[in-house]
C-alpha positions as CSV (number, residue, x, y, z in Angstrom):
1,X,36.1,-15.3,-86.6
2,X,33.2,-12.7,-86.6
3,X,30.6,-15.0,-85.2
4,X,33.1,-16.0,-82.2
5,X,33.8,-12.6,-81.3
6,X,30.0,-12.0,-81.4
7,X,29.7,-14.9,-78.8
8,X,32.4,-13.4,-76.6
9,X,31.1,-10.1,-76.4
10,X,27.5,-11.5,-75.2
11,X,29.2,-13.5,-72.7
12,X,30.8,-10.5,-71.5
13,X,28.0,-8.3,-71.5
14,X,26.0,-11.2,-69.4
15,X,28.9,-11.3,-67.0
16,X,28.7,-7.6,-66.5
17,X,24.6,-7.4,-66.2
18,X,25.1,-10.2,-63.6
19,X,27.8,-8.4,-61.8
20,X,25.6,-5.1,-61.9
21,X,22.7,-6.9,-60.8
22,X,24.7,-8.6,-57.8
23,X,26.1,-4.9,-56.7
24,X,22.2,-3.7,-57.1
25,X,21.0,-6.6,-55.1
26,X,23.8,-5.8,-52.3
27,X,23.4,-2.3,-52.3
28,X,19.6,-2.7,-51.6
29,X,20.1,-5.4,-49.1
30,X,22.6,-3.1,-47.4
31,X,20.0,-0.1,-47.2
32,X,17.1,-2.4,-46.1
33,X,19.1,-3.8,-43.2
34,X,20.6,-0.3,-42.4
35,X,17.3,1.1,-42.5
36,X,15.5,-1.6,-40.6
37,X,18.5,-1.6,-38.0
38,X,17.8,2.1,-37.5
39,X,14.1,1.6,-37.1
40,X,14.8,-1.2,-34.6
41,X,16.8,1.0,-32.6
42,X,14.4,3.9,-32.9
43,X,11.6,1.9,-31.5
44,X,14.2,0.3,-28.8
45,X,15.3,3.6,-27.5
46,X,11.5,4.6,-27.2
47,X,10.5,1.4,-25.6
48,X,13.7,2.1,-23.0
49,X,12.0,5.4,-22.1
50,X,8.4,3.9,-21.7
51,X,9.9,0.9,-19.5
52,X,11.9,3.9,-17.2
53,X,8.7,5.6,-17.0
54,X,6.8,2.3,-16.0
55,X,9.8,2.4,-13.3
56,X,8.4,6.0,-11.9
57,X,5.1,4.8,-11.9
58,X,5.9,1.9,-9.9
59,X,8.3,4.1,-7.4
60,X,5.4,6.5,-7.2
61,X,3.0,3.7,-6.1
62,X,5.2,2.1,-3.4
63,X,5.8,5.5,-2.2
64,X,2.2,6.1,-1.8
65,X,1.6,2.6,-0.2
66,X,4.6,3.0,2.2
67,X,3.0,6.5,3.5
68,X,-0.5,4.9,3.5
69,X,0.6,1.8,5.5
70,X,2.2,0.7,8.3
71,X,2.8,-2.7,6.5
72,X,3.7,-4.2,3.3
73,X,1.4,-6.8,1.5
74,X,1.2,-8.8,-0.6
75,X,4.8,-9.9,-1.5
76,X,4.3,-9.3,-5.2
77,X,2.1,-7.0,-7.2
78,X,1.5,-6.2,-10.8
79,X,0.5,-2.9,-11.9
80,X,-2.1,-1.8,-14.3
81,X,-0.9,0.3,-16.8
82,X,-3.3,-0.5,-20.0
83,X,-3.0,2.6,-22.4
84,X,-1.0,4.6,-20.0
85,X,0.8,6.0,-23.0
86,X,-1.9,6.3,-25.7
87,X,-2.5,10.0,-25.3
88,X,1.2,11.0,-25.3
89,X,2.1,8.7,-28.2
90,X,-0.6,7.8,-30.4
91,X,1.9,5.6,-32.4
92,X,2.5,3.4,-29.5
93,X,-0.1,0.2,-29.6
94,X,2.3,-1.8,-27.6
95,X,1.9,-3.2,-24.0
96,X,3.8,-2.3,-20.6
97,X,4.0,-5.0,-17.8
98,X,5.4,-3.7,-14.3
99,X,5.7,-6.1,-11.6
100,X,6.8,-5.3,-7.6
101,X,8.5,-7.8,-5.7
102,X,9.4,-7.4,-1.7
103,X,12.9,-8.5,-1.3
104,X,12.6,-9.0,2.3
105,X,10.3,-11.7,1.9
106,X,13.0,-13.5,1.0
107,X,16.4,-15.2,3.0
108,X,19.6,-12.8,2.5
109,X,22.4,-14.8,1.9
110,X,24.8,-12.2,3.5
111,X,23.0,-12.7,6.6
112,X,25.2,-15.6,7.0
113,X,28.3,-13.7,8.1
114,X,28.5,-11.1,10.5
115,X,30.5,-7.4,9.3
116,X,33.2,-8.4,11.4
117,X,33.7,-11.8,9.7
118,X,32.2,-14.1,12.3
119,X,29.5,-16.4,11.3
120,X,25.5,-15.9,12.0
121,X,25.1,-19.2,13.4
122,X,21.2,-18.6,13.4
123,X,21.2,-17.2,10.1
124,X,23.2,-20.3,8.8
125,X,21.0,-22.6,10.6
126,X,17.9,-20.9,8.7
127,X,19.4,-21.0,5.7
128,X,20.2,-25.0,6.0
129,X,16.6,-25.5,6.8
130,X,15.5,-23.7,3.5
131,X,17.6,-25.8,1.5
132,X,16.3,-29.2,3.1
133,X,12.8,-27.9,2.6
134,X,13.2,-27.2,-0.8
135,X,14.8,-30.8,-0.9
136,X,18.2,-29.3,-1.8
137,X,21.8,-30.2,-0.1
138,X,22.1,-28.5,3.0
139,X,25.9,-28.5,2.5
140,X,25.4,-25.7,0.2
141,X,25.0,-23.5,3.2
142,X,28.3,-24.0,4.5
143,X,29.9,-23.5,1.3
144,X,28.3,-20.0,1.0
145,X,29.2,-19.2,4.4
146,X,32.9,-20.4,3.3
147,X,32.4,-18.0,-0.1
148,X,31.6,-15.0,1.9
149,X,33.7,-15.0,5.2
150,X,37.1,-13.6,5.5
151,X,39.1,-16.8,6.5
152,X,40.6,-19.8,4.7
153,X,39.1,-22.6,7.1
154,X,37.0,-24.9,4.9
155,X,33.5,-26.2,6.3
156,X,32.9,-28.4,3.1
157,X,35.1,-30.0,0.8
158,X,37.1,-27.5,-1.0
159,X,34.5,-24.8,-0.3
160,X,37.3,-22.3,0.2
161,X,38.9,-22.4,-3.2
162,X,38.2,-19.4,-5.4
163,X,36.0,-18.0,-2.7
164,X,35.4,-14.3,-2.9
165,X,35.7,-13.7,0.9
166,X,33.4,-10.7,0.6
167,X,29.5,-10.1,0.5
168,X,27.8,-11.2,-2.5
169,X,26.5,-8.6,-4.9
170,X,24.3,-10.6,-6.7
171,X,22.4,-14.2,-6.1
172,X,24.0,-15.2,-9.4
173,X,27.4,-15.7,-7.6
174,X,25.9,-19.0,-6.1
175,X,26.8,-20.0,-9.8
176,X,30.6,-19.8,-8.8
177,X,29.9,-22.1,-5.8
178,X,30.9,-25.8,-6.4
179,X,28.0,-27.9,-6.0
180,X,25.4,-25.5,-7.1
181,X,24.0,-26.5,-10.4
182,X,21.1,-24.5,-12.8
183,X,18.6,-27.0,-11.5
184,X,19.5,-26.0,-7.5
185,X,19.3,-22.3,-8.8
186,X,15.8,-22.3,-10.3
187,X,14.7,-24.0,-7.2
188,X,16.5,-21.8,-4.5
189,X,16.2,-18.2,-6.4
190,X,12.4,-17.3,-5.7
191,X,13.2,-17.8,-1.9
192,X,17.1,-15.6,-1.7
193,X,18.3,-12.1,-1.7
194,X,21.6,-10.4,-0.9
195,X,19.6,-7.1,0.1
196,X,19.0,-6.9,4.0
197,X,16.0,-5.4,5.3
198,X,18.4,-2.6,7.1
199,X,22.2,-3.4,7.0
200,X,23.8,-5.8,4.3
201,X,24.1,-8.8,6.8
202,X,20.4,-8.2,8.3
203,X,18.4,-11.5,8.6
204,X,14.9,-9.7,9.3
205,X,12.3,-11.0,7.0
206,X,8.9,-9.7,6.1
207,X,6.6,-12.1,7.7
208,X,3.6,-10.5,6.0
209,X,5.1,-11.3,2.7
210,X,7.5,-14.3,3.3
211,X,6.5,-17.4,1.3
212,X,5.8,-21.0,3.2
213,X,9.6,-22.2,2.7
214,X,11.2,-18.8,4.3
215,X,8.7,-19.0,7.2
216,X,9.6,-22.6,7.9
217,X,13.1,-21.8,7.8
218,X,13.1,-19.1,10.5
219,X,13.0,-21.7,13.7
220,X,13.2,-25.6,14.0
221,X,10.1,-25.3,15.7
222,X,8.1,-23.8,13.0
223,X,6.1,-26.9,11.2
224,X,4.4,-26.6,8.0
225,X,1.1,-26.2,9.8
226,X,2.0,-23.4,12.0
227,X,3.5,-21.6,8.6
228,X,0.2,-21.9,7.1
229,X,-1.6,-20.2,10.1
230,X,0.6,-17.2,9.3
231,X,-0.4,-17.0,5.7
232,X,-4.2,-17.8,6.4
233,X,-3.9,-15.0,9.3
234,X,-2.6,-12.2,6.9
235,X,-4.7,-13.1,3.9
236,X,-7.6,-11.9,6.2
237,X,-5.7,-9.3,7.8
238,X,-1.9,-8.5,7.5
239,X,0.0,-8.0,10.5
240,X,0.0,-4.4,11.4
241,X,3.4,-5.1,14.0
242,X,5.9,-7.7,14.8
243,X,3.9,-8.4,18.0
244,X,0.7,-9.3,16.1
245,X,2.2,-12.3,15.3
246,X,1.6,-13.7,19.1
247,X,-2.2,-13.3,18.1
248,X,-1.6,-16.5,16.0
249,X,-2.5,-19.7,17.9
250,X,1.0,-21.5,18.2
251,X,2.9,-18.2,18.1
252,X,1.3,-17.2,21.6
253,X,4.0,-18.5,23.5
254,X,8.0,-18.6,23.7
255,X,8.2,-19.5,19.7
256,X,6.2,-16.4,18.7
257,X,8.6,-14.4,21.6
258,X,11.6,-15.7,20.1
259,X,11.0,-14.4,16.7
260,X,10.8,-10.7,17.9
261,X,13.7,-8.8,16.6
262,X,13.7,-11.3,13.4
263,X,10.6,-10.2,12.0
264,X,9.1,-7.3,10.3
265,X,5.9,-6.3,8.6
266,X,7.2,-3.5,6.5
267,X,9.6,-4.1,3.5
268,X,12.4,-1.4,2.5
269,X,13.8,-3.3,-0.2
270,X,11.7,-3.8,-3.8
271,X,12.7,-5.5,-7.2
272,X,10.7,-3.7,-9.6
273,X,10.4,-5.3,-13.5
274,X,9.1,-3.1,-16.2
275,X,8.8,-4.4,-19.6
276,X,7.7,-2.3,-22.7
277,X,7.0,-4.2,-26.0
278,X,5.7,-3.3,-29.3
279,X,5.9,-5.0,-32.5
280,X,7.9,-7.7,-31.4
281,X,10.7,-5.3,-29.7
282,X,11.0,-5.4,-26.2
283,X,13.0,-3.7,-23.7
284,X,13.0,-5.0,-20.3
285,X,14.5,-3.0,-16.9
286,X,14.9,-4.5,-13.7
287,X,16.3,-2.7,-10.7
288,X,16.2,-2.8,-6.9
289,X,15.1,0.2,-5.0
290,X,15.9,0.4,-1.2
291,X,13.4,3.0,0.2
292,X,15.3,5.0,2.3
293,X,14.7,8.1,4.4
294,X,11.8,8.8,2.5
295,X,13.4,8.6,-0.9
296,X,14.9,5.6,-3.0
297,X,18.4,4.2,-3.7
298,X,19.1,1.9,-6.8
299,X,20.8,-1.3,-5.4
300,X,20.7,-2.9,-8.7
301,X,20.2,-2.0,-12.4
302,X,19.7,-4.1,-15.7
303,X,18.5,-3.1,-18.6
304,X,18.4,-5.1,-21.8
């Protein structure tokens, strides 16, 4: 009987020790995860501030270039910022990447519909050409028009079903339009925007930075060869004014004149991406800044 009691006491002691050990492990794990979360949060906040500083640097660079040049070229630049925070923060051993893109180098989806609700037929035709140049379904142009315009008249299939009937706030809205899938969006995304050069429905494109498919989409008479001439010309000397287009062979006649009023050589909308990274922790800020009256207006902001 005594031996049995001793055995029971040993079992209880082992059970208590096991429970206490589990509690210690759980407590230690909780402390570790809390400290790790706090450290990651602090690092994330620091990286957020660094990314915002990178954004400020990008805006200063854009402002200086806008004041210095009558044109915007090229359409995309990476701003070198290696060790820019080394002196201010000796603990920061990470890196920051800043990219600036010209939004006015792209086709503005909102240009398809005038502010009064009527269709901008020239812009609609341009978008259809862009789709076909990218080997995509041209009917998507009519579905986008129905998504934006105010009426309920269908141009293609059930394109008015669930239509927003207002201007697009983001290119991501294309996912809500029937017939647009991720493959199509991925192909189209580099060539489209929702930010007009002056007004929300502006169809003006920066000819100094527009990519080949966008240039071809401007007019039925622009071939791939003619578009490549523009690209080669601006690589040697950016166009300083829209009228410089007539200096390029093939655009010195009616075709060049027909594009006046539809092209610009200087951007006003810029997409800026600032990425700060350190010890596998990353903070990304993406925004679209509108250079208006000598200052910048934020038209889009996302931080992740």
